[in-house]
C-alpha positions in Angstrom: 94.6 24.4 57.3 97.5 22.3 56.4 98.8 20.2 59.3 102.3 21.7 59.0 101.1 25.2 59.9 101.9 26.0 63.6 99.1 27.5 65.6 101.7 29.9 66.9 102.0 31.5 63.5 100.0 34.7 62.9 98.0 33.3 60.0 96.9 30.3 62.2 95.5 32.4 65.0 91.8 32.5 65.2 91.2 29.6 62.9 90.2 27.2 65.6 93.2 24.8 64.9 94.4 24.8 68.4 90.9 23.9 69.7 90.5 21.2 67.2 93.8 19.7 68.0 93.2 19.9 71.8 89.8 18.2 71.4 91.4 15.4 69.5 93.9 14.9 72.2 91.2 15.0 74.9 89.2 12.4 73.1 92.3 10.2 72.7 93.2 10.6 76.4 89.7 9.8 77.7 88.6 7.1 75.3 91.9 5.3 74.3 94.1 5.9 77.3 91.2 5.7 79.8 92.4 8.7 81.8 90.2 9.9 84.6 91.6 13.4 84.6 93.6 15.6 82.3 95.6 18.6 83.8 96.4 21.8 81.9 99.2 24.2 83.0 99.7 27.7 81.6 102.4 30.1 82.6 100.9 33.3 84.1 99.8 35.5 82.3 99.3 33.3 79.1 95.6 34.3 78.7 95.4 32.7 75.3 96.2 29.2 76.8 94.0 29.7 79.7 91.0 30.8 77.5 91.5 27.7 75.3 91.4 25.4 78.3 88.3 27.3 79.5 86.6 26.7 76.1 87.4 23.0 76.5 85.7 22.8 79.9 88.7 22.9 82.1 88.2 24.2 85.6 90.6 26.6 87.2 92.3 24.7 90.2 94.7 27.3 91.3 98.0 29.0 90.9 101.2 27.4 91.8 103.7 30.1 92.6 107.1 29.4 91.0 105.6 26.2 89.5 107.1 26.8 86.0 110.7 27.2 84.9 110.8 30.0 82.3 114.3 29.5 80.9 115.8 29.3 84.2 113.6 31.8 85.9 110.8 30.7 88.3 107.4 31.8 87.0 103.8 31.2 88.4 101.7 28.4 86.8 97.9 28.4 86.4 96.6 24.8 86.9 93.3 23.7 85.3 91.6 20.2 85.4 89.1 18.3 83.4 87.6 15.0 84.4 86.5 12.3 81.9 82.8 12.9 82.8 83.0 16.7 82.7 81.3 18.5 79.8 83.8 19.8 77.4 82.3 23.2 77.2 82.8 26.3 79.4 81.3 25.8 82.9 81.7 29.3 84.3 81.7 32.7 82.7 85.0 33.9 81.2 86.7 36.1 83.8 89.9 37.0 81.8 90.6 39.9 79.6 88.3 40.7 76.6 89.9 39.9 73.2 90.7 42.9 71.1 90.1 43.2 67.4 93.2 43.4 65.2 
C-alpha cells in the first residue's frame, strides 16, 4: 500500500496498514526512546481502535468518564497500556463486538 493512503480511507481498511504502522511506532518507542510503558486512548465506543490495541497486546486499564474532548463535548475514554516487556500479542480473549462482513 502506498504510504500516502490513509488508513481511514475505505480502500485501506482490512489491509493491516494500521497494525503495521502501530508496530513500527511501538518498536521505536521501546527500543529507541527506551520507554517503559506506552498508553493508548480510544474514545468510547471506538471498537476498531480498541481492537487494534488489543491485537498489539495492550491491556485494558479502565474507562475515564469525560476524559476525552469530542469537539467541545466531554466523552468517555478507554485507556489501555503496554509495558516494554509485555508480549505484543493479545493476552486475553476479545470481548468486543464481532466484526461483520461487508
